[in-house]
Every structure is written in structure tokens, then in C-alpha cells.
C-alpha positions in Angstrom: 0.0 -0.2 0.2 1.9 3.0 -1.1 1.2 6.5 1.7 -0.5 7.8 -1.4 -3.3 6.2 -0.7 -3.5 6.5 3.3 -5.1 8.7 5.3 -4.3 9.7 9.0 -6.5 11.9 11.3 -6.5 12.7 14.5 -9.2 12.1 17.0 -11.3 15.4 18.0 -10.7 16.7 21.1 -13.8 15.5 22.3 -14.1 12.3 20.6 -10.6 11.6 22.9 -12.4 13.3 26.2 -15.8 10.5 25.0 -12.9 7.5 24.7 -11.2 8.3 28.0 -14.9 8.1 29.2 -15.9 4.8 27.8 -12.3 2.6 28.5 -12.0 4.2 32.5 -15.7 4.8 33.7 -18.9 4.2 31.8 -18.2 1.0 31.2 -18.3 -1.6 34.3 -18.8 -5.0 32.8 -16.3 -5.0 29.8 -18.2 -8.1 28.4 -20.8 -6.1 27.1 -18.4 -4.4 24.3 -19.9 -7.8 22.0 -23.5 -6.8 22.2 -22.7 -3.0 21.6 -21.1 -3.6 18.0 -23.8 -6.5 17.4 -26.4 -4.3 17.7 -25.3 -2.0 15.4 -24.9 -4.7 13.1 -28.1 -5.4 13.6 -29.3 -1.9 13.0 -27.4 -1.6 9.8 -28.9 -4.1 8.6 -32.1 -2.9 9.6 -31.6 0.2 7.8 -30.7 -2.1 4.5 -33.7 -3.7 4.8 -36.3 -0.1 4.6 -33.8 0.6 1.4 -34.5 -2.3 -0.1 -37.9 -0.8 -0.3 -37.4 2.3 -2.3 -34.1 2.2 -3.6 -33.3 0.1 -7.3 -29.2 0.2 -7.0 -27.5 -2.1 -4.2 -24.3 -3.3 -4.2 -24.4 -6.8 -3.4 -28.3 -6.8 -3.3 -29.0 -10.7 -3.7 -26.2 -11.3 -0.2 -28.4 -12.5 2.8 -28.9 -10.3 6.1 -26.6 -12.3 8.5 -24.4 -11.6 11.3 -20.9 -13.8 11.6 -18.8 -13.7 14.1 -15.2 -15.3 14.1 -12.7 -15.8 16.9 -8.9 -17.1 16.6 -7.8 -17.7 20.1 -3.9 -17.7 18.6 -4.1 -14.7 16.7 -6.5 -13.1 19.4 -8.7 -11.4 17.9 -12.4 -11.3 17.4 -14.3 -10.4 14.2 -17.9 -9.0 14.2 -19.2 -9.0 10.5 -22.4 -7.6 9.4 -24.6 -7.3 5.5 -26.1 -3.8 5.9 -25.4 -0.2 4.4 -21.8 -0.1 5.1 -20.2 3.3 4.7 -18.3 5.8 2.7 -14.7 7.4 3.4 -16.9 10.4 4.3 -19.2 8.4 6.4 -16.1 6.6 8.1 -14.8 9.9 9.3 -17.6 11.1 10.5 -19.4 8.7 12.2 -16.0 7.1 13.9 -13.8 10.3 14.4 -15.8 13.6 14.6 -18.4 14.7 16.8 -20.5 15.1 14.1 -22.4 12.0 14.4 -22.1 11.1 18.1 -23.0 13.9 19.9 -20.2 14.1 22.0 -19.6 17.6 22.4 -23.5 18.5 23.5 -22.7 15.7 25.8 -19.7 16.5 27.7 -21.1 20.2 28.0 -24.3 18.7 29.7 -22.6 16.7 31.7 -20.8 19.9 32.8 -22.8 22.2 33.5 -25.1 19.4 35.5 -22.4 18.2 37.5 -23.8 14.4 37.1 -21.9 11.3 36.6 -21.5 10.4 32.6 -23.8 7.3 33.5 -26.7 9.2 34.1 -26.3 11.8 31.1 -24.7 9.8 28.1 -28.4 7.9 27.3 -29.0 9.8 23.2 -25.6 9.5 22.4 -24.5 6.4 19.9 -21.2 5.7 21.1 -21.4 1.8 21.5 -18.6 1.2 18.7 -16.2 3.1 21.1 -16.6 0.3 23.4 -15.0 -2.0 21.3 -11.9 -0.2 22.7 -12.4 -1.5 26.3 -11.0 -4.8 25.2 -9.1 -4.2 22.3 -5.7 -2.5 21.5 -6.0 -2.1 17.9 -9.4 -2.0 16.2 -9.6 -2.2 12.4 -13.1 -1.6 10.5 -13.6 -3.0 6.8 -16.3 -1.7 4.8 -18.1 -2.0 1.8 -21.4 0.8 1.6 -24.2 -0.4 -0.3 -24.0 2.2 -3.0 -22.6 1.6 -6.6 -20.2 4.0 -6.1 -19.0 2.8 -3.1 -14.8 2.2 -2.3 -13.5 -0.7 -0.2 -11.9 1.0 2.6 -10.2 0.0 5.9 -10.5 2.1 9.3 -7.5 1.2 11.7 -7.2 3.2 15.3 -5.9 2.2 18.3 -8.1 4.4 20.1 -5.3 6.7 21.5 -3.2 8.6 19.1 -6.3 9.0 16.3 -6.8 6.3 13.3 -5.9 6.2 9.0 -8.2 5.6 6.5 -7.3 3.2 3.5 -8.2 1.1 0.2 -8.2 -2.2 0.9 -10.4 -4.8 -1.4 -12.6 -8.2 -2.4 -14.8 -6.1 0.4 -18.5 -7.3 0.5 -21.4 -4.9 1.2 -21.3 -3.8 5.5 -19.0 -3.7 8.2 -16.2 -6.0 9.2 -15.1 -5.2 13.0 -11.4 -7.0 13.7 -10.9 -6.6 17.2 -7.0 -7.2 18.3 -7.5 -7.8 22.0 -5.3 -6.6 24.8 -3.7 -9.2 26.2 -5.6 -9.2 29.5 -8.7 -9.6 27.2 -7.7 -12.8 25.5 -10.7 -14.6 26.7 -12.8 -12.8 24.3 -10.9 -15.0 21.5 -12.6 -18.2 23.2 -15.2 -19.2 21.0 -17.1 -20.6 24.2 -17.0 -17.1 26.1 -18.4 -15.5 22.9 -21.1 -17.9 22.5 -22.3 -17.3 26.2 -22.3 -13.8 25.2 -24.3 -14.1 22.4 -27.2 -16.2 24.0 -27.0 -13.9 26.8 -27.5 -10.5 25.6 -28.3 -11.0 22.1 -30.3 -13.9 21.3 -32.9 -12.6 20.0 -31.4 -9.6 17.6 -33.6 -10.2 13.9 -31.0 -11.7 12.3 -29.0 -15.2 11.9 -25.9 -14.7 14.1 -23.1 -17.5 13.3 -20.0 -17.9 15.5 -17.1 -19.6 13.5 -20.1 -21.0 10.9 -22.6 -22.2 13.4 -25.9 -20.2 14.2 -26.3 -19.5 17.8 -29.4 -17.5 17.9 -32.4 -20.3 17.0 -35.1 -19.0 19.4 -37.2 -15.9 17.7 -38.4 -13.0 19.8 -42.0 -14.5 20.3 -42.8 -11.0 22.4 -42.8 -9.6 18.9 -44.8 -11.9 16.6 -48.5 -12.3 16.4 -49.9 -14.3 19.4 -52.2 -16.2 16.1 -49.0 -16.9 14.7 -47.5 -18.7 17.7 -48.2 -22.4 18.5 -48.2 -23.6 21.8 -45.2 -26.1 21.4 -43.4 -22.8 20.0 -44.7 -20.6 23.6 -43.5 -23.7 25.8 -40.1 -23.5 23.6 -39.2 -19.9 24.5 -40.5 -20.5 28.3 -37.9 -22.9 28.8 -35.2 -21.3 26.5 -35.0 -17.9 27.4 -37.2 -18.2 31.0 -35.3 -21.2 32.0 -38.6 -22.8 33.1 -38.7 -26.2 33.6 -42.4 -27.1 33.6 -45.4 -25.8 31.5 -46.2 -22.3 32.7 -49.3 -21.7 34.5 -50.2 -18.7 32.9 -49.4 -16.8 30.4 -50.0 -12.7 29.2 -48.2 -11.8 25.9 -49.4 -8.3 24.3 -48.2 -5.4 22.7 -49.1 -1.6 23.4 -48.1 1.9 21.7 -49.7 3.9 24.2 -48.5 5.7 26.4 -45.3 3.9 26.0 -44.4 1.0 22.9 -44.0 -2.1 24.8 -44.1 -5.5 23.7 -43.9 -8.1 26.3 -44.3 -11.9 26.9 -44.6 -12.5 30.2 -45.4 -16.4 32.4 -46.3 -17.5 35.4 -44.4 -20.2 36.8 -46.9 -23.5 38.2 -44.5 -23.8 41.0 -43.1 -21.3 44.2 -39.4 -22.5 45.0 -39.8 -20.1 47.7 -42.5 -21.7 49.8 -39.7 -24.8 49.8 -37.5 -22.9 51.8 -35.3 -21.3 48.8 -34.0 -18.0 49.1 -36.0 -15.3 48.3 -36.6 -15.5 44.6 -34.6 -12.7 42.3 -36.5 -10.8 39.4 -37.1 -12.8 36.2 -39.1 -10.1 33.7 -35.9 -9.2 31.5 -35.7 -5.6 30.1 -35.1 -5.6 26.3 -34.5 -2.4 23.7 -35.2 -3.8 20.0 -34.1 -7.4 20.9 -31.2 -6.7 22.7 -31.3 -7.6 26.0 -30.2 -4.4 28.8 -31.3 -6.1 32.1 -31.9 -10.0 33.0 -32.9 -9.0 36.5 -34.1 -5.5 36.4 -34.7 -4.7 40.2 -37.6 -1.5 40.5 -38.7 -2.3 37.1 -41.9 -4.2 38.6 -43.4 -4.1 42.3 -41.3 -6.4 44.3 -44.2 -9.0 44.9 -44.0 -9.8 40.8 -40.8 -11.1 41.6 -42.4 -14.4 40.9 -43.2 -13.4 37.0 -40.6 -14.8 34.3 -39.7 -13.5 30.7 -39.2 -10.2 28.7 -40.7 -6.7 28.3 -39.6 -5.1 24.9 -39.9 -1.0 24.6 -38.1 0.6 21.9 -39.0 4.2 24.2 -36.2 3.7 26.4 -33.7 6.3 26.2 -30.8 4.1 27.8 -27.1 4.9 28.9 -24.2 3.9 26.9 -23.6 0.5 29.1 -27.5 -0.7 28.8 -27.5 -1.2 32.2 -29.8 1.7 33.7 -33.2 3.2 32.5 -31.9 6.8 32.2 -35.2 8.8 32.6 -37.3 7.1 36.2 -40.5 8.4 34.9 -40.5 6.4 31.8 -39.6 3.2 33.7 -42.3 3.8 36.2 -44.5 4.3 33.2 -43.8 1.1 31.9 -43.6 -0.6 35.1 -46.8 0.9 36.0 -48.5 0.0 32.3 -47.4 -3.9 32.7 -48.3 -4.0 36.5 -51.7 -3.2 35.7 -52.1 -5.8 32.8 -50.5 -8.7 35.2 -53.4 -8.2 37.6 -56.5 -7.9 35.5 -55.0 -11.1 33.5 -54.9 -12.8 37.2 -58.5 -11.4 37.4 -60.0 -12.7 34.2 -58.0 -16.1 34.6 -59.5 -16.4 38.3 -62.8 -16.0 36.5 -62.5 -17.8 33.8 -61.4 -21.3 35.6 -61.9 -20.7 39.5 -60.8 -23.8 40.4 -57.5 -23.7 38.6 -56.6 -20.2 39.9 -57.3 -22.1 43.6 -55.0 -24.6 43.0 -52.4 -22.1 41.5 -52.9 -19.3 44.5 -52.4 -21.9 47.6 -48.8 -21.7 46.2 -48.4 -18.3 45.5 -50.7 -17.0 48.3 -47.9 -15.1 49.9 -47.1 -13.0 46.9 -50.6 -11.6 46.6 -50.8 -10.8 50.1 -47.4 -9.0 50.0 -48.8 -7.1 47.1 -51.9 -5.9 48.9 -49.6 -4.7 51.8 -46.9 -2.8 49.8 -48.2 -2.1 46.6 -50.4 0.6 46.7 -51.2 2.1 43.2 -52.3 -2.1 42.5 -53.7 -3.1 46.0 -57.6 -3.3 45.3 -57.2 -5.0 42.1 -54.9 -7.2 44.0 -57.3 -7.6 46.9 -60.0 -9.2 44.4 -57.4 -11.7 43.9 -56.9 -13.0 47.6 -58.9 -16.3 48.6 -59.6 -17.5 51.9 -61.5 -20.3 54.0 -64.8 -18.7 56.3 -68.1 -19.7 57.8 -69.5 -20.3 55.0 -67.8 -22.1 53.0 -66.3 -25.6 53.0 -62.8 -27.0 54.6 -59.7 -26.4 51.9 -62.1 -24.3 49.9 -61.5 -21.1 49.4 -63.8 -18.4 48.8 -63.3 -14.4 47.7 -64.3 -10.8 49.3 -66.4 -10.6 45.9 -68.0 -13.8 47.2 -68.4 -12.7 50.5 -70.3 -9.5 49.7 -72.6 -11.5 47.3 -73.3 -13.7 50.2 -73.8 -10.7 52.5 -77.2 -10.0 54.0 -79.2 -7.4 52.9 -77.6 -3.9 54.0 -74.8 -5.0 55.3 -71.7 -2.8 55.1 -68.9 -4.5 57.1 -66.6 -7.9 56.4 -66.4 -9.6 59.2 -63.2 -11.7 60.2 -61.2 -13.4 62.1 -57.6 -13.9 62.9 -56.0 -17.9 64.3 -53.7 -20.4 63.9 -55.9 -23.1 62.5 -60.0 -23.7 61.1 -60.4 -25.9 63.8 -59.3 -23.1 66.4 -61.8 -20.7 64.7 -64.6 -23.0 64.5 -64.9 -23.7 68.3 -63.8 -19.7 69.1 -66.9 -17.9 71.1 -65.8 -15.0 69.3 -67.6 -16.3 65.8 -70.9 -17.4 68.3 -73.3 -14.5 67.8 -72.3 -14.7 64.2 -72.8 -18.1 63.5 -76.3 -17.0 65.1 -76.9 -14.5 63.2 -76.3 -16.1 59.7 -73.1 -13.6 59.6 -70.0 -14.9 57.7 -67.0 -14.4 59.2 -63.7 -15.0 56.8 -60.8 -17.2 58.6 -57.5 -16.0 58.3 -54.7 -18.7 59.7 -51.7 -16.9 57.8 -49.5 -15.3 60.4 -49.1 -12.5 57.5 -53.3 -12.2 57.7 -53.0 -9.2 59.8 -51.1 -7.1 57.7 -52.8 -7.3 54.8 -55.9 -6.9 56.1 -54.9 -4.0 58.6 -52.8 -2.5 54.9 -56.2 -2.8 53.1 -58.8 -1.8 55.0 -61.7 -2.0 53.3 -62.8 -4.2 49.7 -66.0 -2.2 47.5 -66.9 0.0 50.3 -67.4 -2.5 53.0 -65.0 -2.3 56.2 -62.9 -5.3 57.3 -64.1 -5.4 60.4 -62.4 -7.8 63.4 -64.9 -10.1 65.6 -62.0 -10.2 68.6 -61.6 -6.8 68.9 -64.3 -4.6 70.7 -67.3 -2.1 69.2 -68.7 -4.3 67.1 -72.1 -3.8 67.2 -74.8 -6.8 66.4 -78.4 -6.9 66.1 -80.8 -8.6 68.9 -81.1 -12.8 68.1 -84.4 -13.9 67.6 -83.9 -16.6 70.2 -81.8 -14.4 72.9 -83.0 -17.0 76.4 -84.3 -16.0 79.3 -81.2 -13.8 80.8 -80.3 -11.9 84.2 -82.2 -9.0 84.9 -81.0 -5.5 84.0 -80.2 -5.0 88.0 -78.5 -7.9 88.7 -76.4 -8.0 85.1 -75.0 -4.5 86.1 -73.9 -5.4 90.2 -72.5 -8.7 88.4 -70.3 -5.9 86.4 -69.4 -3.8 89.0 -68.7 -7.2 91.2 -66.1 -8.5 88.9 -64.5 -4.6 87.6 -63.9 -4.3 90.7 -62.4 -7.6 91.5 -60.4 -8.0 88.4 -58.9 -4.0 88.2 -57.0 -2.8 86.3 -57.2 -6.2 84.0 -60.0 -4.7 82.1 -60.4 -1.8 80.7 -64.6 -2.7 81.1 -66.8 -5.4 81.9 -70.1 -4.8 80.3 -73.2 -7.2 79.4 -73.2 -8.0 75.4 -74.8 -9.7 72.0 -71.7 -11.7 71.4 -72.1 -15.2 73.4 -74.5 -17.8 72.8 -72.5 -21.1 74.7 -70.0 -19.3 76.1 -70.0 -17.6 79.5 -67.4 -14.4 79.1 -65.4 -13.1 76.0 -62.1 -11.2 76.3 -62.3 -8.4 73.6 -59.2 -6.4 72.5 -60.1 -2.3 72.6 -60.0 -1.2 69.0 -56.9 0.4 69.2 -55.3 -2.5 71.3 -52.8 -4.8 70.1 -54.1 -8.3 68.9 -52.5 -11.3 70.3 -51.0 -12.2 67.1 -49.1 -9.3 67.1 -47.9 -9.6 70.3 -46.5 -12.6 69.8 -45.1 -11.3 66.3 -42.9 -8.7 68.5 -41.9 -11.2 71.3 -40.7 -13.1 67.9 -38.8 -10.0 67.4 -37.6 -8.2 70.8 -37.4 -11.1 74.1 -37.4 -8.2 75.8 -41.0 -6.6 74.3 -43.5 -6.7 77.3 -47.3 -5.3 76.6 -49.6 -5.5 79.8 -52.8 -6.9 78.7 -55.8 -4.8 78.9 -59.2 -6.5 77.8 -62.5 -5.4 77.5 -65.0 -8.6 79.3 -68.0 -9.3 77.8 -70.5 -11.4 79.6 -73.3 -13.3 78.7 -76.3 -13.0 81.0 -78.3 -15.6 79.3 -75.3 -18.3 80.3 -75.9 -20.7 83.3 -72.7 -20.2 85.1 -72.9 -16.7 85.2 -76.3 -16.5 86.3 -75.0 -18.5 89.0 -72.3 -16.4 89.7 -74.4 -13.3 90.1 -76.1 -15.2 93.0 -72.6 -16.3 94.8 -71.2 -12.5 94.4 -73.4 -12.0 97.2 -74.2 -15.4 98.7 -70.4 -16.6 98.6 -67.8 -13.9 97.9 -64.7 -16.1 98.6 -65.4 -18.6 96.2 -67.0 -15.8 93.4 -63.9 -14.0 93.4 -62.0 -17.6 92.3 -64.3 -18.4 90.1 -64.5 -14.8 88.3 -60.5 -15.2 88.4 -60.5 -18.2 86.8 -63.5 -16.8 83.8 -60.9 -14.3 83.4 -58.7 -16.5 82.3 -60.6 -18.8 80.7 -61.1 -16.0 78.3 -57.5 -14.8 77.6 -56.8 -18.3 76.7 -59.7 -18.4 74.0 -58.1 -15.0 73.1 -54.6 -16.4 72.8 -53.5 -13.5 75.3 -52.6 -15.2 78.7 -48.8 -15.0 79.1 -48.4 -16.8 82.0 -50.7 -19.9 83.8 -49.6 -20.3 87.1 -51.4 -18.2 88.7 -54.7 -20.0 86.6 -53.3 -23.2 87.3 -52.9 -22.4 91.1 -56.5 -21.1 91.3 -57.6 -24.2 89.6 -56.7 -26.2 92.0 -58.0 -24.2 94.9 -61.3 -24.4 93.1 -61.2 -28.5 92.7 -60.5 -28.5 96.5 -63.9 -26.8 96.9 -66.0 -28.4 94.4 -64.8 -32.0 96.4 -65.8 -30.8 99.8 
């Protein structure tokens, strides 16, 4: 090659600054250079595809649109070749050596004025090519333009001093980039390493990618295809390949949208929840793509935390990305993207639950914790998730689940509350004194038996205008029962309440007659602002020094034989009445799960048995 055909150029000052930023500041993970170069190759062939519809004279028009990557371990090189639009001499200078194409000057000015870091500022500047210099000591760009009058050219640079352009020969249309790797990055000349990178970052690029003659990207980007053109087998294959699913998914959401943001999404719901088997917390597995190029395989914060069990792909061409494609630059846009997807997911579950209730019930039993977490943490979707909650109740068969909507449909006319009770098991709750009056009046009570349920109902507060009310708290008003039975007189009831109040002292905030009980003599009610038994146990588990003085409202059943007898005994045998009163109170605390120390209870019980035995 004669010196006359060799042009040498110095990089503009801004390009030197940019190269320094790229090599030393922007890219923390050097392996993504390959993703950038493959993405550029894909963009170039996409442009040629559009030209084919408008231009008649295209050089090498019959060449198939493919990307070919070759590695040479001994020469320490990796080569990426495309058959896209290529570049002319002027385009080589403009695109790879000046600020005209990259917008570098504007970027550097904006960064200086704002004081932000490069990673936060560079999103809109197309400078991915320069990532090659993170791993290469020399880069050669062979190119032939699509234009008939184009030349065979070679652009060469070490990324420091400048670049040269000279004539080449025998080139096909497109661009071939040869990276002469730095010694410390020789791993990228290993075909197994490169194959892994293609499969991870570029597997769904819309053109065939060949590595050393072997086609690598065989699975299509199904999320961009029409649902009608995809078979169940293709969906299954994609799920197992792209989402690492080992069985058929439970549900699938596939949709496209143009407004308020361009989205193509394909999301799967697995059929098993690994967290319930004691596995570590599931990491987000809905990958984020931009035009079929992977941005982040596990983007945190894109979807609400409770949706971490989902798998799949979200692709948005609207996302402005930083140069490393690792973080989203415009947080408001990302929030909008996450919001749209979240609403679609919740709506999908709602439709599936309605279409096949039994299938959803089986699914819910495995994944219920996620939905409950969603109610407590995802304020924007709380009402929608509440429709998906399932539970047993006093009107369902054991093992059969119901919803709040079902409860509302069964509720009595004019009933503006949803009653619930929290406990360890259905069997325990079925025999609880709290539920007696509700069963007697035909009022349904929801059974919550999961330790987290209390947080859920407190977070929810109401459903469809009906307030969620705990029947173990004070303040619940009930209508008179049709069969109240023979009760103590008002005067005798008042005297007994005063006796109990005096005997129990500051252990109770009040003693009163009520309508809660049918078969039990007394009941201990947690004050409306008091801490429930479940909450107390949780606080104790977290803090061994936690102390909470138990104070309850005691409600008596004036129709119960034991209560009637106690009213008589309080006047005829005060000492025995005091023992009975204390025991009745402790029994109520035991039923409520509020008795911490039973030593005094046992001592009193022994004294009562002595008296009973004479």
C-alpha cells in the first residue's frame, strides 16, 4: 500500500475525552462490548432492509442479511461482520472520528453543566462502537457501502493517537470489525466465551448470528410476533429456553401497546413457588430488552417487588438508555412502563380466576404470599390485588377458598361490613367463642390463618366500600338475636359487672353485658386501638424484651347458667365468687390467646377443685 493512499487523522478533542470516559468510566462490565457491536450490526442491516423497498441499485443486493462472528485464539482476535449498509469514506470520518455523528460535544457540555456522572447523562448519544476499545489494543473496520459507487476501505485505530483510512480490496457490502484484543482480555477470543455472550445478550436479535460457522440464535423473539402466529409448542420452547422454566407455565400474558409507551411483553407465571420450599428469595426474572437487545436480565424496581415470581420479557423501543445499557436513564418513563405492565398482570389474573376458579384456587394456594405482600406494599394496585385474595370462611367447606366478591354476594341486605377473625387454624377458629353470635345470626366470618394475614387486612382496610372488621375487637355491634333466651335482670347484670370490675381491677378496661355470646359465659375483647394476640406474639419473636400489659374489655353472657350462678354467689359466697371470676377471666384470655403466664391460673384451679370436692 503506497503512502499516497493512506490518510491519517487525529481524533477531535471531544472524541479523545469520550474514549477516555468509555474505557475508564462508563463500562463497568467489559463483556458488553460484543452486545454493542452486534446491536450496531443489526441496526445497519435493518436500515438496508428499509432501503431495499425504495432503492433499485444496491451493491451485492443478493447477500443474505446475517451477522458472522469469528474468533482466533492464537491471533487473539474476534471479528464481527454484518451485511448492512456499510460506510463511504466520508461516513467513516463522520461516524467514527468526529463529533458530528456521536453528539459528543453536546454530551460533554451537558455533563459539565449538570455535574452529573457520565452514566446518568450519555443515554441519547450513539457511541457504542467505542466500547470496542475497552478490550482491544487495535481495531480495524473493513467496510463497503451499499452505494454502487462505494469503495473498499479500511479504518484502523488504537483508540489513542487517532486513526487512518486506506483502500482495501475484495470486500462484501457491510462492515467487518476486527478487534485485536489486549493480552488481559484474551478470553474474548475463546469461542465458548463469545457463544455465552451472544446467548445472554443478543440471542433475539432479528438476524441470524453465526459463530465460526454455527448458527447461535435459533429461538425467535416471540414477543414481537402476532399471538395468532405462535403455537403452544413455540411458547413452551421459548419459556424453557429464555425463562429457564422446567415445566409448563401456569399462565401467560402476551400483549403489545403503543400508548402511553411502546411495549411488547411476553410474561409467564410459573407453576411452582420455590420460596415456599425454603429456597432463597426469588430474584426478578422479567428481562428488559430494547429492540430485541438485552438491557438487564433482572431489572430491580421495574415491576413491584411482589411480582418477582414472574418470568419473561419486556421490550420497549421508547427507553432512553445509558451507554452501557445497564440502567434506565429516565426514571419517570421506567415507572410508567412498570405501571402499565403491573396493571395488565393484575387484570390477567382477575380474568383467569373468573374463567377457571378451580385452577386459580390451586395456583393461589402455592403463591398466596406474593398476593398478600402486594396488598401490603403495592398501593397503586392494592384494590386490584384484593380481588385476587382467597380464604376460607364460616360458610365455605374446609379446603375450599372464597373471595371478597363472593363474600359480598352472600352478605345480608344492608350489611356494610366484612367480618373476619385471625387464628392459628380453622379448627381453632370454628370453636372460638368470638364466632358464636355471628353463626347464630347467619353472618359470614372470614378465617385468616396465615401469620401475615393481619398485616394484609390492616393494609387493605376495606373492600368495595365494605369495612373489614375483626370480631375479636371491641366495638362490633350486632342486632338482637331472635332466640336470646332467659337472661339476668338488668339490675342483677349491673351488680355482677360492678363486682367483676372491682375484682379484676386494672386487668380490664371495662366489664359489660353483650350480644356476642351464645354458648360461652364470657369473652375477652381487644380494645379497638389495642394490640392483637398475633401482633403481640410477632413483637415478642422480634424482641425478647418486649413487654405489653394485657388489658381487655370483658363481655359477659347474661343468659349463661354459669354467669347467672356467679351473680348469686357474688352475694352469698364472695370468696368462692372471686375464685370463679378470676378463672373465668383467665379462660377468656386463653381463648383469646392473651394469657402469657398460667401459673396463677393453675393455682386457682386447684383451689376451686378443692372446694368442689368439699
